[in-house]
C-alpha positions as CSV (number, residue, x, y, z in Angstrom):
1,M,-3.3,-12.4,16.9
2,T,-3.0,-9.4,19.3
3,L,-6.2,-7.5,19.6
4,V,-6.0,-3.8,18.7
5,S,-8.3,-0.8,19.3
6,E,-10.4,0.3,16.3
7,R,-12.0,3.8,15.9
8,I,-13.9,5.6,13.2
9,G,-13.0,9.2,12.4
10,Q,-13.7,11.8,9.8
11,F,-12.1,15.0,8.4
12,F,-12.9,17.5,5.6
13,V,-11.2,18.4,2.4
14,D,-12.8,21.3,0.4
15,D,-16.0,21.0,2.5
16,H,-16.3,17.3,1.6
17,R,-16.3,14.8,4.4
18,L,-13.9,11.8,4.3
19,E,-14.2,8.9,6.7
20,Y,-11.5,6.5,7.9
21,T,-10.9,3.7,10.4
22,E,-8.0,3.8,12.9
23,F,-6.3,0.6,14.1
24,G,-3.9,0.6,17.0
25,A,-1.9,3.6,18.3
26,G,1.5,5.2,18.3
27,D,3.6,7.2,15.8
28,R,4.5,4.4,13.3
29,W,1.8,5.4,10.9
30,V,0.5,3.4,8.0
31,V,-2.2,4.5,5.6
32,L,-4.0,1.9,3.4
33,V,-6.0,3.0,0.3
34,P,-8.5,0.6,-1.4
35,G,-9.0,0.0,-5.1
36,Q,-11.2,2.0,-7.3
37,L,-14.8,2.2,-6.1
38,M,-14.1,-0.2,-3.3
39,P,-14.6,0.5,0.4
40,R,-11.9,0.9,3.0
41,R,-13.2,-2.3,4.7
42,M,-11.3,-4.3,2.0
43,H,-8.1,-3.6,4.0
44,Q,-9.5,-4.4,7.4
45,P,-7.8,-7.8,7.7
46,L,-4.4,-6.5,6.7
47,A,-4.8,-3.4,8.9
48,R,-5.4,-5.5,11.9
49,K,-2.3,-7.6,11.3
50,I,-0.1,-4.6,10.7
51,A,-1.5,-2.9,13.8
52,A,-0.9,-6.0,15.9
53,A,2.8,-5.7,15.0
54,G,2.9,-2.2,16.6
55,A,1.9,0.2,13.8
56,H,-0.8,2.8,13.8
57,V,-2.9,1.9,10.8
58,I,-5.5,4.0,9.0
59,T,-7.8,2.7,6.3
60,L,-9.3,5.6,4.2
61,D,-12.4,6.0,2.0
62,L,-11.3,8.4,-0.7
63,L,-13.8,10.9,-2.0
64,G,-16.5,9.0,-3.9
65,H,-15.8,5.8,-2.1
66,G,-17.3,3.9,0.8
67,R,-18.8,6.1,3.5
68,S,-17.1,9.3,2.3
69,D,-19.0,12.1,0.5
70,R,-19.8,11.5,-3.2
71,P,-20.2,14.7,-5.1
72,D,-21.5,14.5,-8.7
73,D,-18.8,16.9,-10.1
74,P,-16.1,15.1,-12.2
75,M,-13.7,18.0,-11.4
76,A,-13.6,16.7,-7.8
77,Y,-12.0,13.4,-8.8
78,S,-8.5,12.7,-10.1
79,M,-5.5,10.6,-8.9
80,T,-3.7,13.7,-7.9
81,A,-6.6,14.9,-5.9
82,F,-6.8,11.5,-4.2
83,G,-3.1,11.8,-3.4
84,E,-3.8,15.3,-1.8
85,Q,-6.5,13.7,0.3
86,V,-4.0,11.2,1.7
87,L,-1.7,14.0,2.7
88,A,-4.6,16.0,4.2
89,L,-5.4,12.9,6.3
90,L,-1.8,12.9,7.6
91,D,-2.2,16.6,8.5
92,H,-5.5,15.8,10.2
93,L,-3.8,13.1,12.3
94,G,-0.7,15.1,13.1
95,A,1.4,12.4,11.4
96,D,4.7,13.7,10.0
97,R,5.3,10.6,7.9
98,A,3.6,7.3,7.0
99,V,4.1,4.1,5.1
100,L,1.5,4.4,2.3
101,G,-0.1,1.3,0.9
102,G,-2.7,0.8,-1.8
103,T,-4.3,-1.8,-4.0
104,S,-4.9,-1.3,-7.8
105,A,-5.8,2.4,-8.3
106,G,-5.0,2.9,-4.6
107,A,-1.4,2.0,-5.4
108,N,-1.4,4.8,-8.0
109,V,-2.8,7.2,-5.4
110,C,0.1,6.4,-3.1
111,L,2.6,7.1,-5.9
112,E,0.9,10.5,-6.4
113,A,1.2,11.3,-2.7
114,A,4.9,10.3,-2.8
115,V,5.5,12.7,-5.7
116,L,3.6,15.5,-4.1
117,A,5.3,15.2,-0.7
118,P,8.3,12.8,-0.6
119,D,9.2,14.0,2.9
120,R,5.9,12.6,4.3
121,V,6.5,9.0,3.0
122,Q,8.3,6.4,5.0
123,G,7.7,3.6,2.5
124,L,5.4,2.3,-0.2
125,L,3.4,-0.9,0.0
126,L,1.9,-1.3,-3.5
127,E,-0.3,-4.1,-4.8
128,M,-1.0,-4.5,-8.5
129,P,-0.5,-0.9,-9.7
130,V,-2.3,0.2,-12.9
131,L,0.3,1.6,-15.3
132,D,1.1,1.5,-19.1
133,N,0.3,-2.1,-19.8
134,A,-3.2,-1.8,-18.3
135,V,-4.5,0.9,-20.6
136,E,-6.5,-1.3,-22.9
137,A,-8.1,-3.3,-20.1
138,G,-8.8,-0.1,-18.2
139,I,-10.7,1.3,-21.2
140,V,-12.7,-1.9,-21.6
141,T,-13.6,-1.9,-17.9
142,L,-14.3,1.8,-17.3
143,S,-16.1,2.7,-20.5
144,P,-19.2,0.4,-19.7
145,L,-19.3,1.7,-16.2
146,L,-19.4,5.3,-17.4
147,F,-22.0,4.5,-20.0
148,I,-24.3,2.7,-17.6
149,A,-24.0,5.4,-14.9
150,R,-24.8,8.1,-17.5
151,F,-27.4,6.5,-19.6
152,A,-28.8,3.6,-17.5
153,P,-28.9,5.0,-14.0
154,F,-31.7,2.7,-13.1
155,A,-29.2,-0.2,-13.3
156,V,-26.9,1.4,-10.8
157,R,-29.8,2.2,-8.5
158,G,-31.1,-1.4,-8.8
159,A,-27.7,-2.8,-7.9
160,R,-27.6,-0.5,-4.9
161,I,-31.0,-1.6,-3.7
162,L,-30.2,-5.3,-4.1
163,S,-26.8,-4.9,-2.4
164,R,-28.2,-3.1,0.6
165,A,-30.9,-5.8,1.0
166,V,-28.3,-8.4,1.9
167,P,-27.3,-8.4,5.6
168,R,-23.5,-8.2,5.8
169,G,-23.3,-10.4,8.9
170,I,-24.6,-13.5,7.0
171,V,-22.2,-13.5,4.0
172,P,-18.4,-14.1,3.8
173,F,-16.2,-11.1,4.3
174,W,-15.2,-10.7,0.7
175,V,-18.8,-11.1,-0.5
176,G,-19.7,-8.3,1.8
177,V,-16.9,-6.1,0.4
178,G,-18.2,-6.8,-3.1
179,L,-21.7,-5.9,-2.0
180,D,-20.4,-2.6,-0.5
181,T,-18.7,-1.9,-3.8
182,L,-22.0,-2.2,-5.6
183,D,-23.6,0.4,-3.3
184,Q,-23.2,3.3,-5.8
185,R,-25.1,6.4,-6.8
186,P,-25.3,7.0,-10.6
187,G,-24.2,10.6,-10.6
188,A,-21.3,10.1,-8.3
189,L,-20.2,6.9,-10.0
190,A,-20.2,8.6,-13.4
191,A,-18.3,11.6,-12.0
192,T,-15.7,9.4,-10.3
193,V,-15.1,7.3,-13.4
194,H,-15.1,10.3,-15.7
195,G,-12.5,12.1,-13.4
196,I,-10.2,9.1,-13.3
197,F,-10.7,8.1,-17.0
198,F,-9.8,11.5,-18.4
199,G,-7.1,12.4,-15.9
200,R,-3.6,11.1,-15.6
201,L,-3.5,7.5,-14.4
202,A,-0.2,7.8,-12.5
203,P,2.9,9.9,-12.1
204,S,5.2,9.7,-15.2
205,A,8.0,7.2,-15.4
206,K,10.5,10.1,-14.8
207,Q,8.6,11.0,-11.6
208,R,8.4,7.4,-10.5
209,I,12.1,6.8,-10.9
210,A,12.8,9.7,-8.6
211,I,10.8,8.3,-5.6
212,D,13.6,7.4,-3.2
213,V,11.8,5.4,-0.4
214,P,11.7,1.7,0.4
215,A,9.0,0.0,-1.6
216,L,7.4,-3.4,-1.7
217,V,5.6,-4.1,-5.0
218,V,3.2,-7.1,-5.3
219,G,2.2,-8.3,-8.8
220,H,-0.4,-10.8,-10.0
221,E,0.1,-13.2,-12.9
222,R,-2.8,-13.7,-15.3
223,D,-4.5,-10.5,-14.4
224,P,-5.3,-8.4,-17.5
225,L,-6.5,-5.4,-15.5
226,H,-3.4,-5.3,-13.4
227,P,-0.7,-6.9,-15.5
228,A,2.3,-8.3,-13.7
229,A,4.4,-6.5,-16.2
230,D,3.3,-3.2,-14.7
231,A,4.2,-4.2,-11.2
232,A,7.6,-5.6,-12.3
233,M,8.2,-2.4,-14.3
234,L,7.4,-0.2,-11.3
235,A,9.7,-2.3,-9.1
236,E,12.5,-1.8,-11.6
237,E,11.9,2.0,-11.7
238,L,11.8,2.6,-7.9
239,P,15.4,2.8,-6.6
240,D,14.8,0.9,-3.4
241,S,12.2,-1.7,-4.1
242,T,11.4,-5.4,-3.7
243,F,9.1,-7.3,-6.1
244,V,6.9,-10.1,-5.0
245,T,4.7,-12.2,-7.2
246,A,1.4,-13.4,-5.8
247,R,0.7,-17.1,-6.4
248,S,-2.7,-16.2,-7.8
249,L,-5.0,-13.2,-8.3
250,W,-6.9,-14.3,-5.1
251,E,-4.0,-15.3,-2.9
252,W,-4.1,-12.1,-0.7
253,R,-7.9,-12.5,-0.4
254,V,-8.2,-16.2,0.2
255,R,-4.9,-17.4,1.6
256,P,-3.3,-14.2,2.9
257,A,-0.8,-15.6,5.4
258,R,2.3,-15.5,3.2
259,L,1.7,-12.0,1.8
260,D,0.5,-10.7,5.1
261,E,3.8,-11.8,6.7
262,I,5.8,-10.2,3.9
263,A,3.8,-6.9,4.2
264,V,4.1,-6.8,8.0
265,G,7.8,-7.4,7.8
266,F,8.2,-4.7,5.2
267,V,6.3,-2.1,7.4
268,V,8.3,-3.0,10.5
269,G,11.5,-2.7,8.5
270,C,10.5,0.7,7.1
271,W,10.2,2.1,10.6
272,A,13.4,0.4,11.8
273,Q,15.5,2.4,9.5
274,P,16.2,6.2,9.2
275,A,13.9,8.1,6.9
276,T,15.3,9.4,3.6
277,G,12.3,11.6,2.7
278,R,13.5,12.9,-0.6
279,L,13.1,12.6,-4.3
280,A,16.2,11.2,-6.0
281,D,17.7,13.0,-9.0
282,A,15.9,11.4,-11.9
283,S,18.8,12.2,-14.2
284,S,21.3,10.2,-12.1
């Protein structure tokens, strides 16, 4: 694989510092957004492959994630606010347009950005979005996190101490990503979950139908938190989309070659065609 340059940068939104990593160079921008509470490092392997194909890739830690600031105010967190942070990143980079990619809640963030500023989006690369069919699993998953962060903060602090005690260089990559995800602070964790839990999860179906950019939607079978039905539904809603089913929940983590090739081809294709940059008429 072609080696690409990697640089760490930062910018500020409402006096909060957000950190990102930059792979490659040029004006074919791609922004990758990790899943909820996960660090941007989760997208490092994919970012390197896309950058090696000639794109300029950015992996972003949203507010409350990774190495970005983690305020304790729930009002600082929402999917819409995260979408605005992605657009603020484009402003900071001087990027007119970008292919936006995200995993899980990160896919929802990309949808928010596409609704907020359709003229800034060259395409959407969306893995296991969290939509209507995931409501029950989301409640079961998020409620205990919120309860523990609020009423048993010692457990969050303990997990953080233990996770930081393990040198990242001696564990497999995805174990390291998991350990980084456990590196939480009780107040910020509670605020992040509260803000997402009680805000809107994604743009409405009417808004999604109006997103008129190329999209690649990847769904997983046998994944209750990210039902394949949600990914398939989104692919049907988006006017210019392709739906791909992962062979397993772990395919893109453990055996990524097939999906990496599809994703790289999609990004290259997005930049090979003229930009539309508009919202379609949802009533048509």
